[in-house]
C-alpha positions in Angstrom: -43.3 128.6 112.7 -43.7 125.1 113.8 -46.7 124.2 116.1 -48.2 121.3 117.5 -52.0 120.3 117.3 -54.1 118.9 119.7 -54.1 115.7 117.2 -50.6 115.3 118.0 -49.1 115.9 114.8 -45.8 117.5 115.5 -44.4 119.9 112.9 -40.8 119.8 112.5 -38.7 122.4 110.7 -35.5 120.9 108.9 -32.9 124.2 109.4 -29.2 123.8 108.0 -26.6 124.7 110.7 -23.1 126.4 110.1 -24.1 126.7 106.3 -21.7 128.6 103.9 -22.8 131.2 101.2 -22.9 128.4 98.6 -25.0 126.2 101.0 -23.9 123.2 102.8 -24.0 123.2 106.5 -25.6 120.3 108.6 -29.5 119.9 108.7 -31.2 119.7 112.1 -34.7 119.1 113.1 -36.1 121.8 115.2 -39.5 121.6 116.8 -40.9 124.9 118.4 -43.3 125.3 121.3 -42.4 121.7 122.5 -43.5 122.2 126.1 -46.2 119.3 126.0 -43.7 116.8 124.6 -42.0 114.5 127.1 -38.8 112.7 127.0 -40.2 109.7 125.2 -42.1 111.8 122.7 -38.7 113.8 121.9 -36.8 110.6 121.2 -39.6 109.1 119.0 -39.8 112.3 117.1 -35.8 112.4 116.8 -36.0 108.7 115.8 -38.3 109.4 113.1 -36.7 112.8 111.9 -33.6 110.5 111.1 -31.0 113.5 111.3 -28.1 113.3 113.4 -29.9 115.7 116.1 -33.1 117.3 116.7 -33.8 120.5 119.1 -37.2 120.8 121.1 -37.6 124.4 121.9 -39.9 125.3 124.7 -40.5 127.8 127.5 -37.8 128.7 130.3 -38.2 130.3 133.6 -34.4 130.7 133.8 -33.3 131.6 130.2 -34.6 132.9 126.9 -35.4 129.3 125.7 -35.5 125.8 127.0 -33.6 123.5 124.5 -33.8 119.7 124.6 -31.5 117.7 122.1 -32.0 114.2 121.0 -30.1 112.1 118.5 -32.1 109.0 116.9 -31.1 106.8 119.9 -30.7 108.9 122.9 -30.6 112.5 124.6 -27.6 114.6 124.2 -26.8 117.5 126.6 -25.6 120.0 124.1 -25.6 120.1 120.0 -23.9 122.9 118.2 -25.3 122.7 114.6 -29.0 122.2 116.2 -28.6 125.4 118.5 -27.6 127.5 115.6 -30.0 126.2 113.5 -32.8 126.7 116.4 -31.7 130.2 117.1 -30.9 131.6 113.5 -34.5 130.4 112.7 -36.1 132.2 115.9 -34.2 135.2 114.8 -35.5 134.9 111.3 -39.1 134.7 112.8 -38.5 137.9 115.0 -38.8 135.8 118.1 -35.3 137.0 119.3 -33.5 140.2 118.5 -29.7 141.1 117.8 -28.1 141.0 121.1 -27.9 138.3 123.8 -30.1 135.8 125.0 -29.8 132.3 126.6 -30.5 128.6 126.4 -31.5 126.3 129.4 -30.0 122.6 128.7 -30.3 119.5 131.1 -26.8 120.6 132.4 -27.3 124.4 133.1 -27.6 127.6 131.1 -25.2 128.9 128.1 -25.2 132.3 126.6 -26.6 132.9 123.2 -25.6 136.0 121.0 -27.5 137.0 117.9 -25.7 139.0 115.3 -27.1 140.0 111.9 -28.9 136.7 111.6 -25.9 134.4 112.7 -26.1 132.8 116.3 -23.2 132.2 118.7 -23.4 129.5 121.7 -21.4 129.8 124.8 -19.0 126.9 125.5 -17.0 126.3 128.8 -12.9 126.5 129.3 -11.3 123.6 127.9 -10.4 120.3 130.1 -7.7 118.3 128.4 -7.1 114.3 129.0 -4.0 112.9 127.1 -3.4 109.2 126.7 -1.5 108.9 130.0 -4.6 110.1 131.7 -6.5 107.3 130.4 -5.6 105.0 133.1 -8.3 102.7 134.2 -10.7 103.0 131.2 -9.1 99.9 129.2 -8.1 101.8 126.2 -5.1 103.5 124.8 -3.7 105.6 121.7 -3.2 102.4 119.8 -7.1 101.6 120.2 -7.8 105.0 118.7 -5.3 104.5 116.0 -6.9 100.8 115.1 -10.3 102.3 115.1 -9.5 104.8 112.4 -7.1 102.6 110.5 -4.1 105.1 110.9 -0.6 104.6 111.7 1.4 106.5 114.0 3.4 108.3 111.3 0.3 109.8 109.7 -0.5 111.6 113.2 0.6 115.3 113.4 3.4 115.1 115.9 2.3 118.3 117.8 -0.3 116.5 119.7 -1.4 112.8 120.5 -5.1 111.9 120.4 -6.4 114.0 123.3 -10.0 114.1 125.0 -11.0 117.8 125.3 -14.3 119.0 126.9 -16.0 122.3 126.7 -19.4 121.0 127.5 -19.3 117.6 125.7 -16.2 115.3 125.4 -14.7 114.6 122.1 -11.6 112.8 121.0 -9.6 115.2 118.8 -7.2 113.4 116.6 -4.8 115.5 114.5 -3.5 114.2 111.0 -0.7 115.2 108.9 -2.5 115.9 105.5 -5.6 116.1 103.9 -5.0 113.1 101.9 -4.8 111.0 105.2 -8.0 112.8 106.3 -9.7 112.1 103.2 -8.7 108.1 103.4 -9.9 107.3 106.6 -12.6 104.6 106.9 -13.3 104.1 110.5 -14.4 100.8 112.1 -17.5 102.4 113.8 -17.9 99.5 116.3 -14.4 100.3 117.5 -15.1 103.8 117.5 -18.0 103.4 119.5 -16.5 101.0 122.0 -13.8 103.6 122.5 -16.3 106.2 122.9 -18.1 104.5 125.7 -14.8 104.0 127.6 -13.8 107.7 127.3 -17.5 109.2 127.7 -17.2 110.9 124.0 -19.8 112.1 121.9 -17.3 111.1 119.2 -14.0 111.6 117.2 -13.0 115.0 115.8 -10.3 114.1 113.3 -8.6 117.1 111.7 -5.6 118.5 109.9 -4.2 122.0 109.5 -2.6 121.1 106.2 -2.5 124.1 104.3 -2.8 122.1 101.1 -6.1 120.8 102.4 -8.1 123.9 103.5 -7.7 127.9 103.4 -9.1 127.8 106.7 -7.6 127.3 110.2 -8.4 123.4 110.2 -10.6 121.0 108.2 -12.4 118.2 110.2 -14.4 114.9 109.8 -16.7 113.9 112.7 -17.7 110.2 113.8 -19.9 109.4 116.4 -21.7 106.0 116.3 -22.2 106.0 119.9 -25.1 108.5 119.2 -26.2 106.6 116.0 -24.1 109.1 113.9 -21.7 107.5 111.3 -20.4 110.9 110.2 -21.9 114.4 110.1 -21.1 117.8 108.3 -21.2 120.2 111.2 -20.3 120.0 114.9 -20.2 123.2 116.8 -19.4 121.4 120.1 -16.4 119.8 118.7 -15.1 122.9 116.7 -14.9 124.7 120.0 -12.5 122.2 121.6 -10.6 122.2 118.3 -9.9 126.1 118.5 -8.7 125.8 122.1 -6.3 123.0 121.0 -4.9 125.0 118.0 -4.4 127.8 120.5 -3.1 125.8 123.3 -0.7 123.2 121.8 -0.4 124.5 118.0 1.1 127.9 118.9 -1.8 129.8 117.3 -2.0 132.4 120.1 -4.8 134.4 119.0 -8.4 134.4 119.8 -10.5 133.7 116.5 -10.5 130.7 114.5 -12.6 129.4 111.3 -13.0 125.5 111.5 -14.2 124.0 108.2 -16.2 120.4 108.3 -18.0 118.2 105.7 -15.7 118.7 103.0 -14.3 115.0 103.1 -17.4 113.1 103.9 -19.5 111.6 101.1 -21.6 113.2 99.9 -19.6 116.5 100.8 -21.3 119.1 102.6 -18.9 122.2 103.4 -19.7 124.0 106.7 -18.1 127.0 108.4 -17.8 127.2 112.1 -16.5 130.5 113.7 -14.9 130.2 116.9 -14.1 133.3 119.5 -12.1 132.6 122.5 -12.5 134.5 125.7 -8.7 134.8 127.0 -7.6 136.1 130.4 -3.5 136.5 130.8 -3.3 134.1 127.8 -5.4 131.5 129.2 -9.0 130.4 127.8 -11.5 131.1 130.2 -14.6 130.5 127.9 -15.4 130.6 124.1 -18.4 131.1 121.7 -19.0 129.2 118.5 -21.4 130.2 115.9 -22.4 130.5 112.2 -25.4 130.7 110.1 -28.6 128.8 109.6 -30.9 128.5 106.9 -34.6 126.7 106.8 -34.6 123.9 104.1 -38.2 122.2 104.5 -40.9 121.1 106.9 -42.2 117.8 107.8 -45.1 116.4 110.1 -44.9 113.4 112.4 -47.9 111.9 113.8 -47.4 110.6 117.4 
């Protein structure tokens, strides 16, 4: 278990989130018992850890635990793989048991479910904004295509690029084939500019091409606004994608499996399981989950 000594030496566990049976996943920093750290401390630790996100776990009076998330350059309200990493490790340490608990974040509480070593986190019902709804923000679908180096005929015709929010905002971009997905070389400054205008965490580019994956979709994630060029598992984006597959791709079921990290360099395959909560055919919430595994530990002197 990670602890903090009076000398301000901070122990950080590096834990893979959304790992597969062969490994892979997305590593997150996890600092337990972080109650004495302020926001400036957390940002400095996250910067020096250097991973896409670091989670800081402390006591909560309203939930099972309080979690603060930081990328190397700023706070982020939620982080899927760091949540899964933290709670999977808490379960392994015996600090939580199978069943329901919760996390407190800067924008409220969310349910967490622990089941046989896997952790699942609650997200909200989806809110969609299509390009025609982006009036006044100064960007359009053409800007999205230019930032990814894509042509219109490379997009999946079933949906335009769409902003989807289940707790964090992501731009979901559907492409026709795995070949198109693999070939994307984003112009990261343009991606960051569009992300600023649309208040996004980043882009989640995906395909349902059966030749590219045996799961429901395979995806790539670009979030340069948060100092993340590309990452291998994004739980807060897999939830919106499952909602889109249900609502716009005609997959009228409640469970989806998303693959990520296969088409990044180096590859780090991740598996993200999504369970939708449906009421009269409409999504009113969801849970996203997977497994975590401890990779190593590092220390940082503040």
